[in-house]
Residue frames as qw, qx, qy, qz and C-alpha x, y, z in Angstrom:
[[0.003, -0.879, -0.476, 0.029, -0.01, -0.05, 0.00],
 [0.328, 0.620, -0.043, 0.712, 1.20, 3.52, -0.72],
 [0.460, -0.740, -0.312, 0.379, 2.21, 5.89, 2.06],
 [0.085, 0.987, -0.124, -0.065, 3.96, 9.24, 2.27],
 [0.309, -0.644, 0.665, 0.218, 7.18, 7.19, 2.30],
 [0.882, 0.293, 0.366, -0.050, 6.20, 4.90, -0.50],
 [0.283, -0.432, 0.591, 0.619, 8.80, 4.09, -3.18],
 [0.552, 0.471, -0.279, -0.629, 8.14, 4.15, -6.85],
 [0.920, 0.140, 0.355, -0.093, 7.27, 0.87, -8.54],
 [0.574, -0.234, 0.533, 0.576, 9.94, -0.48, -10.80],
 [0.257, 0.516, -0.330, -0.747, 10.42, 1.16, -14.24],
 [0.813, 0.257, 0.484, -0.199, 8.26, -0.91, -16.65],
 [0.566, -0.015, 0.576, 0.590, 10.68, -0.19, -19.49],
 [0.061, 0.153, -0.338, -0.927, 10.36, 1.74, -22.71],
 [0.423, 0.534, 0.658, -0.322, 6.89, 2.49, -23.88],
 [0.387, 0.456, 0.522, 0.608, 5.63, 3.47, -27.32],
 [0.045, -0.124, -0.087, 0.987, 5.22, 7.16, -27.90],
 [0.335, 0.591, 0.590, -0.437, 1.77, 8.70, -27.94],
 [0.417, 0.637, 0.460, 0.456, 0.30, 10.05, -31.11],
 [0.228, -0.063, -0.104, 0.966, 1.42, 13.72, -31.48],
 [0.394, -0.126, -0.089, -0.906, -2.12, 14.54, -32.38],
 [0.290, 0.141, 0.872, -0.368, -5.25, 13.16, -30.67],
 [0.197, -0.199, -0.628, -0.727, -8.01, 12.37, -33.21],
 [0.572, -0.224, 0.126, -0.779, -11.68, 12.74, -32.30],
 [0.959, -0.089, -0.036, -0.268, -12.13, 9.01, -32.56],
 [0.630, -0.512, 0.564, 0.153, -9.73, 6.38, -31.35],
 [0.429, 0.561, -0.598, -0.379, -7.38, 5.17, -34.18],
 [0.966, -0.037, 0.181, -0.181, -8.23, 1.51, -34.80],
 [0.208, -0.600, 0.744, 0.210, -5.29, -0.90, -35.08],
 [0.785, 0.263, -0.476, -0.298, -4.83, -3.65, -37.60],
 [0.955, -0.289, -0.072, 0.005, -3.97, -7.19, -36.31],
 [0.779, 0.206, -0.195, 0.559, -0.28, -6.32, -36.77],
 [0.421, -0.595, -0.279, 0.626, -0.52, -3.20, -34.74],
 [0.209, 0.008, 0.262, 0.942, -0.49, -0.60, -37.47],
 [0.354, 0.406, 0.211, -0.816, -3.13, 2.03, -38.21],
 [0.471, 0.444, 0.739, 0.188, -5.83, 0.97, -40.51],
 [0.011, -0.104, 0.295, 0.950, -6.46, 3.27, -43.46],
 [0.301, 0.567, 0.703, -0.306, -9.92, 4.47, -43.88],
 [0.114, 0.287, 0.524, 0.794, -11.54, 5.82, -47.07],
 [0.348, -0.034, 0.178, -0.920, -14.43, 8.45, -46.63],
 [0.425, 0.236, 0.811, -0.326, -17.69, 6.76, -45.70],
 [0.087, 0.311, 0.749, 0.578, -20.11, 5.91, -48.53],
 [0.246, 0.188, 0.202, -0.929, -22.73, 8.56, -48.86],
 [0.330, 0.477, 0.814, -0.029, -26.36, 7.55, -49.37],
 [0.164, 0.548, 0.466, 0.675, -28.54, 9.61, -51.81],
 [0.351, -0.865, -0.354, -0.055, -29.75, 11.41, -48.73],
 [0.255, 0.768, -0.349, 0.472, -26.25, 12.55, -48.00],
 [0.669, -0.623, 0.317, -0.252, -26.08, 10.67, -44.65],
 [0.214, 0.556, -0.803, 0.017, -22.94, 8.56, -44.12],
 [0.748, -0.101, -0.644, -0.126, -23.06, 4.88, -43.52],
 [0.354, 0.048, -0.692, 0.628, -21.53, 5.40, -40.19],
 [0.306, -0.088, 0.223, -0.921, -24.43, 7.76, -39.16],
 [0.737, -0.074, -0.382, -0.553, -26.93, 5.25, -40.43],
 [0.646, -0.046, -0.732, 0.212, -25.32, 2.38, -38.47],
 [0.086, 0.039, -0.568, 0.818, -25.38, 4.56, -35.31],
 [0.550, -0.080, -0.037, -0.830, -29.08, 5.22, -35.75],
 [0.780, -0.050, -0.540, -0.314, -29.86, 1.63, -36.27],
 [0.475, 0.016, -0.756, 0.451, -28.02, 0.68, -33.03],
 [0.175, -0.077, 0.429, -0.883, -30.31, 2.93, -31.14],
 [0.590, -0.103, -0.383, -0.703, -33.40, 1.04, -32.34],
 [0.422, -0.158, -0.867, 0.215, -33.40, -1.64, -29.55],
 [0.465, -0.478, -0.075, -0.741, -36.43, -1.34, -27.31],
 [0.047, -0.094, 0.876, -0.471, -37.09, -2.54, -23.69],
 [0.532, -0.260, -0.503, -0.630, -40.45, -4.39, -23.92],
 [0.761, -0.524, -0.352, -0.147, -40.55, -5.86, -20.38],
 [0.169, 0.557, -0.542, 0.606, -39.04, -5.00, -17.05],
 [0.779, -0.471, -0.396, -0.121, -39.09, -7.09, -13.87],
 [0.128, -0.729, 0.494, -0.455, -37.61, -5.92, -10.58],
 [0.843, -0.040, -0.530, 0.084, -35.82, -8.95, -9.02],
 [0.588, -0.356, -0.424, 0.589, -34.12, -7.17, -6.14],
 [0.051, -0.826, -0.159, -0.538, -34.87, -3.84, -4.49],
 [0.691, -0.539, -0.240, 0.418, -32.38, -2.83, -1.86],
 [0.300, -0.707, 0.127, 0.628, -29.48, -0.48, -1.64],
 [0.127, 0.312, -0.578, -0.744, -29.25, -1.09, -5.36],
 [0.739, 0.319, 0.310, -0.505, -31.93, -2.31, -7.70],
 [0.200, -0.234, 0.860, 0.407, -31.56, -5.18, -10.05],
 [0.679, 0.403, 0.108, -0.604, -33.98, -5.62, -13.11],
 [0.552, 0.116, 0.784, 0.257, -34.59, -8.48, -15.47],
 [0.339, 0.567, -0.121, -0.741, -35.19, -6.97, -18.98],
 [0.674, 0.329, 0.612, 0.252, -36.56, -8.31, -22.23],
 [0.038, 0.672, -0.231, -0.702, -35.10, -6.26, -25.11],
 [0.748, 0.556, 0.360, 0.050, -36.09, -6.37, -28.75],
 [0.499, -0.387, 0.378, 0.677, -32.89, -5.97, -30.76],
 [0.263, 0.558, -0.247, -0.747, -32.55, -3.99, -34.05],
 [0.206, 0.167, -0.864, -0.428, -32.58, -7.33, -35.96],
 [0.698, -0.213, -0.301, -0.614, -36.00, -8.33, -34.33],
 [0.594, -0.082, -0.766, 0.230, -34.62, -10.80, -31.87],
 [0.515, -0.738, 0.032, -0.434, -35.81, -10.72, -28.20],
 [0.631, 0.215, -0.614, 0.424, -33.21, -11.30, -25.68],
 [0.580, -0.773, -0.250, 0.050, -32.91, -11.14, -21.82],
 [0.396, 0.493, -0.339, 0.696, -30.58, -8.64, -20.29],
 [0.580, -0.584, -0.476, 0.311, -29.94, -7.56, -16.71],
 [0.159, 0.706, -0.012, 0.690, -29.63, -4.03, -15.34],
 [0.484, -0.483, -0.485, 0.546, -28.34, -2.68, -11.89],
 [0.057, 0.752, 0.199, 0.626, -29.40, 0.72, -10.82],
 [0.502, -0.551, -0.442, 0.499, -28.16, 2.75, -7.91],
 [0.028, 0.980, 0.166, -0.110, -28.17, 6.22, -9.39],
 [0.515, 0.723, -0.204, 0.413, -25.41, 8.61, -10.58],
 [0.735, -0.541, -0.104, 0.395, -22.24, 9.22, -8.58],
 [0.191, 0.942, -0.227, 0.154, -19.31, 11.58, -8.23],
 [0.880, -0.175, -0.036, 0.440, -15.58, 10.90, -7.86],
 [0.063, 0.975, -0.178, 0.118, -12.75, 13.39, -6.98],
 [0.828, 0.001, -0.212, 0.519, -9.02, 13.29, -6.78],
 [0.224, -0.974, 0.005, 0.034, -7.76, 15.94, -4.38],
 [0.781, 0.235, -0.104, 0.569, -4.13, 17.05, -5.05],
 [0.338, -0.863, 0.005, 0.376, -1.82, 19.38, -3.20],
 [0.660, 0.695, -0.020, 0.284, 0.17, 21.25, -5.89],
 [0.076, -0.889, 0.394, -0.222, 2.68, 22.63, -3.41],
 [0.538, -0.450, 0.707, -0.093, 3.68, 19.34, -1.66],
 [0.466, 0.376, -0.677, -0.428, 2.90, 17.39, -4.84],
 [0.143, 0.029, 0.954, -0.262, 0.67, 14.76, -3.13],
 [0.480, -0.174, -0.460, -0.727, -2.73, 13.32, -3.56],
 [0.482, -0.118, 0.668, -0.554, -5.41, 11.93, -1.19],
 [0.601, 0.032, -0.672, -0.430, -6.80, 8.51, -2.00],
 [0.670, -0.290, 0.411, -0.545, -8.62, 5.87, -0.07],
 [0.374, 0.131, -0.901, -0.178, -8.82, 2.12, 0.31],
 [0.599, -0.144, 0.427, -0.661, -11.54, 0.00, 1.86],
 [0.426, 0.020, 0.904, -0.014, -12.85, -3.67, 1.80],
 [0.564, 0.304, -0.299, -0.707, -14.42, -4.42, -1.56],
 [0.767, -0.028, 0.590, -0.252, -16.23, -7.65, -1.55],
 [0.810, 0.578, -0.016, -0.099, -15.92, -8.08, -5.37],
 [0.299, 0.752, -0.573, 0.130, -12.16, -7.68, -5.13],
 [0.450, -0.417, 0.722, -0.321, -11.88, -10.02, -2.11],
 [0.883, 0.154, 0.378, -0.231, -13.89, -12.65, -3.95],
 [0.731, 0.657, -0.183, 0.013, -11.54, -12.45, -6.91],
 [0.873, -0.298, 0.000, 0.385, -8.50, -12.74, -4.69],
 [0.410, 0.675, 0.013, 0.613, -7.14, -9.44, -5.79],
 [0.419, -0.162, -0.434, 0.781, -5.22, -7.03, -3.50],
 [0.004, -0.776, -0.483, 0.405, -6.99, -4.03, -2.07],
 [0.424, 0.672, 0.346, 0.498, -7.61, -1.17, -4.33],
 [0.253, -0.374, -0.142, 0.881, -6.19, 2.34, -4.09],
 [0.172, 0.659, 0.674, 0.288, -9.06, 4.56, -5.11],
 [0.005, 0.296, -0.004, 0.955, -10.07, 8.13, -5.62],
 [0.214, 0.215, 0.641, -0.705, -12.84, 9.39, -3.33],
 [0.298, -0.146, -0.651, -0.683, -16.28, 8.53, -4.68],
 [0.183, 0.264, 0.798, -0.510, -20.01, 8.24, -3.73],
 [0.126, 0.599, 0.749, 0.253, -23.54, 8.41, -4.83],
 [0.008, 0.391, 0.126, 0.912, -25.19, 11.65, -5.57],
 [0.205, -0.446, -0.811, 0.317, -28.20, 10.90, -3.36],
 [0.023, 0.862, 0.507, -0.011, -30.10, 13.81, -4.67],
 [0.263, -0.778, 0.091, 0.563, -27.38, 16.34, -4.46],
 [0.533, 0.804, -0.233, -0.120, -25.68, 18.00, -7.39],
 [0.905, 0.192, -0.226, 0.307, -22.35, 16.21, -8.60],
 [0.317, 0.575, -0.373, 0.655, -20.10, 18.91, -7.17],
 [0.563, -0.560, 0.270, -0.545, -21.94, 18.99, -3.70],
 [0.985, -0.151, -0.011, -0.084, -21.67, 15.13, -3.57],
 [0.750, 0.397, -0.304, 0.433, -18.01, 15.24, -4.39],
 [0.023, -0.623, 0.394, -0.676, -17.30, 17.77, -1.65],
 [0.777, -0.424, 0.157, -0.439, -19.41, 15.62, 0.93],
 [0.985, 0.053, -0.136, 0.097, -17.58, 12.44, 0.05],
 [0.503, 0.554, -0.373, 0.548, -14.17, 14.18, 0.29],
 [0.290, -0.579, 0.400, -0.648, -15.03, 15.33, 3.86],
 [0.890, -0.276, 0.118, -0.345, -16.51, 12.09, 4.90],
 [0.982, 0.119, -0.098, 0.114, -13.99, 9.71, 3.50],
 [0.706, 0.296, -0.198, 0.613, -10.72, 11.68, 3.60],
 [0.418, -0.709, -0.318, 0.472, -11.41, 14.44, 6.06],
 [0.312, -0.084, 0.236, 0.917, -10.49, 17.19, 3.47],
 [0.234, 0.754, 0.385, -0.477, -12.54, 20.29, 2.80],
 [0.448, 0.184, 0.542, 0.687, -12.66, 21.10, -0.95],
 [0.188, 0.615, 0.153, -0.751, -13.61, 24.44, -2.48],
 [0.453, 0.579, -0.341, -0.585, -12.97, 24.67, -6.28],
 [0.762, 0.046, 0.645, 0.047, -13.59, 21.62, -8.35],
 [0.192, 0.499, -0.569, -0.625, -12.18, 21.07, -11.82],
 [0.850, 0.255, 0.277, -0.369, -14.59, 19.08, -13.95],
 [0.243, -0.338, 0.821, 0.390, -13.07, 16.20, -16.02],
 [0.336, 0.026, -0.756, -0.561, -15.89, 14.15, -17.50],
 [0.692, -0.043, 0.418, -0.587, -19.14, 12.34, -16.98],
 [0.286, 0.351, -0.844, -0.289, -18.65, 8.69, -17.81],
 [0.898, -0.158, -0.203, -0.357, -20.53, 5.37, -17.88],
 [0.442, -0.551, 0.688, -0.166, -18.90, 3.09, -15.16],
 [0.282, -0.092, 0.950, 0.096, -20.16, -0.26, -16.52],
 [0.489, 0.243, -0.204, -0.813, -22.56, 0.29, -19.45],
 [0.403, 0.049, -0.877, -0.257, -23.00, -3.52, -19.98],
 [0.393, -0.395, -0.820, 0.132, -24.83, -3.74, -16.68],
 [0.237, -0.566, -0.460, 0.642, -25.18, -0.50, -14.58],
 [0.170, 0.867, 0.374, 0.283, -26.99, 2.68, -15.18],
 [0.489, -0.708, -0.051, 0.507, -24.34, 4.55, -13.13],
 [0.437, 0.766, 0.012, 0.471, -23.02, 7.77, -14.70],
 [0.671, -0.451, -0.178, 0.561, -19.83, 8.91, -12.84],
 [0.148, 0.964, 0.007, 0.219, -19.03, 12.62, -12.57],
 [0.831, -0.101, -0.139, 0.529, -15.29, 13.02, -12.35],
 [0.105, -0.987, 0.018, -0.122, -13.48, 15.95, -10.68],
 [0.615, 0.146, -0.362, 0.685, -9.89, 17.13, -9.78],
 [0.295, -0.912, -0.162, -0.234, -9.54, 19.48, -6.89],
 [0.424, 0.452, -0.457, 0.638, -6.60, 21.22, -5.37],
 [0.648, -0.721, -0.238, -0.052, -6.23, 21.20, -1.51],
 [0.221, 0.632, -0.552, 0.496, -3.62, 22.36, 1.07],
 [0.380, -0.001, -0.823, 0.423, -2.59, 20.97, 4.33],
 [0.135, 0.032, 0.493, -0.859, -4.82, 23.19, 6.23],
 [0.641, 0.022, -0.332, -0.691, -7.86, 21.80, 4.27],
 [0.576, -0.089, -0.812, 0.021, -7.40, 18.45, 6.05],
 [0.346, -0.482, 0.226, -0.772, -9.80, 19.17, 8.90],
 [0.822, -0.275, 0.335, -0.370, -10.63, 15.66, 10.16],
 [0.386, -0.330, 0.846, 0.161, -9.22, 12.05, 10.01],
 [0.587, 0.245, -0.491, -0.595, -11.94, 10.95, 7.53],
 [0.134, -0.114, 0.967, -0.185, -12.57, 7.25, 7.41],
 [0.335, -0.308, -0.725, -0.517, -16.26, 7.45, 6.37],
 [0.534, -0.427, 0.066, -0.727, -19.39, 7.54, 8.40],
 [0.228, -0.255, 0.872, -0.349, -19.51, 5.25, 11.50],
 [0.677, 0.189, 0.486, -0.519, -23.05, 4.06, 10.61],
 [0.740, 0.552, -0.231, -0.308, -21.98, 2.95, 7.14],
 [0.833, -0.314, 0.443, 0.110, -19.18, 0.61, 8.42],
 [0.685, 0.710, -0.164, -0.024, -16.97, 1.41, 5.40],
 [0.813, -0.416, 0.221, 0.341, -13.66, 0.90, 7.20],
 [0.566, 0.787, -0.005, 0.247, -11.84, 3.53, 4.95],
 [0.646, -0.429, 0.100, 0.623, -8.13, 4.06, 5.19],
 [0.256, 0.962, -0.002, -0.098, -6.80, 7.42, 3.92],
 [0.771, -0.113, 0.232, 0.582, -3.51, 7.63, 2.00],
 [0.178, 0.935, -0.114, -0.285, -1.57, 10.68, 1.05],
 [0.856, 0.088, 0.360, 0.360, 0.53, 9.61, -1.88],
 [0.194, -0.548, 0.355, 0.732, 3.38, 11.46, -3.69],
 [0.659, 0.632, 0.041, -0.406, 2.23, 12.29, -7.28],
 [0.292, 0.597, -0.708, -0.239, 5.34, 10.80, -8.82],
 [0.292, -0.071, 0.939, -0.164, 4.54, 7.50, -7.07],
 [0.612, 0.453, 0.474, -0.443, 1.07, 7.63, -8.63],
 [0.465, 0.704, -0.387, -0.372, 2.55, 8.26, -12.03],
 [0.028, 0.464, -0.883, -0.062, 4.89, 5.34, -11.62],
 [0.440, 0.117, 0.848, -0.271, 2.18, 3.00, -10.50],
 [0.642, 0.590, 0.144, -0.468, 0.02, 4.04, -13.56],
 [0.407, 0.652, -0.584, -0.261, 2.98, 3.31, -15.90],
 [0.057, -0.316, 0.943, -0.084, 3.65, -0.03, -14.19],
 [0.545, -0.164, -0.667, -0.480, 0.04, -1.14, -14.52],
 [0.336, -0.179, -0.825, 0.417, -0.56, -1.39, -10.70],
 [0.240, 0.210, 0.304, -0.898, -3.09, 1.34, -10.48],
 [0.028, -0.140, -0.914, -0.379, -5.97, -0.82, -11.45],
 [0.160, 0.618, 0.620, -0.455, -9.04, 1.10, -10.46],
 [0.438, 0.501, 0.498, 0.556, -10.47, 2.65, -13.58],
 [0.070, -0.950, -0.242, -0.182, -11.71, 5.91, -12.25],
 [0.555, -0.732, 0.167, 0.358, -8.45, 6.41, -10.38],
 [0.602, -0.019, 0.471, 0.644, -6.38, 5.75, -13.43],
 [0.285, 0.724, 0.450, 0.438, -8.44, 8.21, -15.47],
 [0.234, -0.965, -0.114, -0.022, -8.17, 10.95, -12.99],
 [0.596, -0.566, 0.302, 0.483, -4.41, 10.49, -12.37],
 [0.545, 0.174, 0.493, 0.656, -3.71, 10.51, -16.14],
 [0.142, 0.868, 0.348, 0.325, -5.81, 13.56, -16.59],
 [0.405, -0.890, 0.057, 0.199, -3.95, 15.41, -13.88],
 [0.651, -0.232, 0.425, 0.585, -0.69, 14.32, -15.59],
 [0.426, 0.524, 0.480, 0.561, -1.85, 15.74, -18.90],
 [0.065, -0.930, -0.259, -0.254, -3.20, 19.04, -17.43],
 [0.259, -0.908, 0.300, -0.133, -0.30, 19.61, -14.95],
 [0.916, 0.203, -0.288, 0.190, 2.69, 17.52, -15.96],
 [0.201, 0.638, -0.464, 0.581, 5.16, 19.60, -13.89],
 [0.641, -0.529, 0.273, -0.485, 3.51, 18.26, -10.68],
 [0.993, -0.060, 0.076, -0.062, 4.90, 14.78, -11.45],
 [0.524, 0.679, -0.432, 0.279, 8.55, 15.69, -11.91]]
C-alpha cells in the first residue's frame, strides 16, 4: 500500500510514444498493430454517411418488459429487449443512481489523497486491496456537492474549487451509473478531520496521502488498477505534468 514514504514501482521499461495529435475517434489498429487506413464513408442519396446510419440503427433496440428482482441499496432488473434485428433477448440491469468521484491534489507538496476499503468483489476475486479516488452516490445532490461531501466524509478534506473532467458510464453493459469526475486542489490546512467514512456505514476506509510521482509510476507499471483512479491520475498528468517531476 502507498504511504507518504512509499517508493516508486519498478520502471516498466520503454513505452511506445503517444500520437502527436489526438483524433476525435480512437485510431483503430490492424491485427499487426499498425493503423488501419480508412476511405471516406459511402454517402447515401440522402447525404447521410453509412456510419451515421449504423449509429441510428444501433439505437433502435427497445425494452419491452422490465421485472424488478431485487430492491435494496441497489436495484436489479431483468429486462426483455427487442434488438434491432428483431430478436428478443434477456438482459440484466443494476441501478443505484449517478455518482461523483474526485482526486484531491496538493500542488505545493505534490501529493494526492486517495482511499482504500474492503471491496467484496475484489476480495472474492482474490485481488489485492484497491487504491481509489474518493467517490460516492449523488443521493439527490448535485455532482459537485456530492464530491465535496464524500471528500470530507472519506478523507477529512474540505474542498472548494472543483475542476470538472468528464461524466462517464462506469459499467454500461450492466449498470446505469453515470460517474461525474473531478480534480480538486487542496492544502494541508484543508485537512480538517481524520476521515474514514461515516460510522453508521461501516466502510472501514483508510486514507492515503501519496506522492504524485509515485502515482505516475504506478500508472505506468500497471499497478493502479481502479479505472476511475487511473483516469483521474492520467488527466492530472496531462493538465499539470510539472507536478509529477
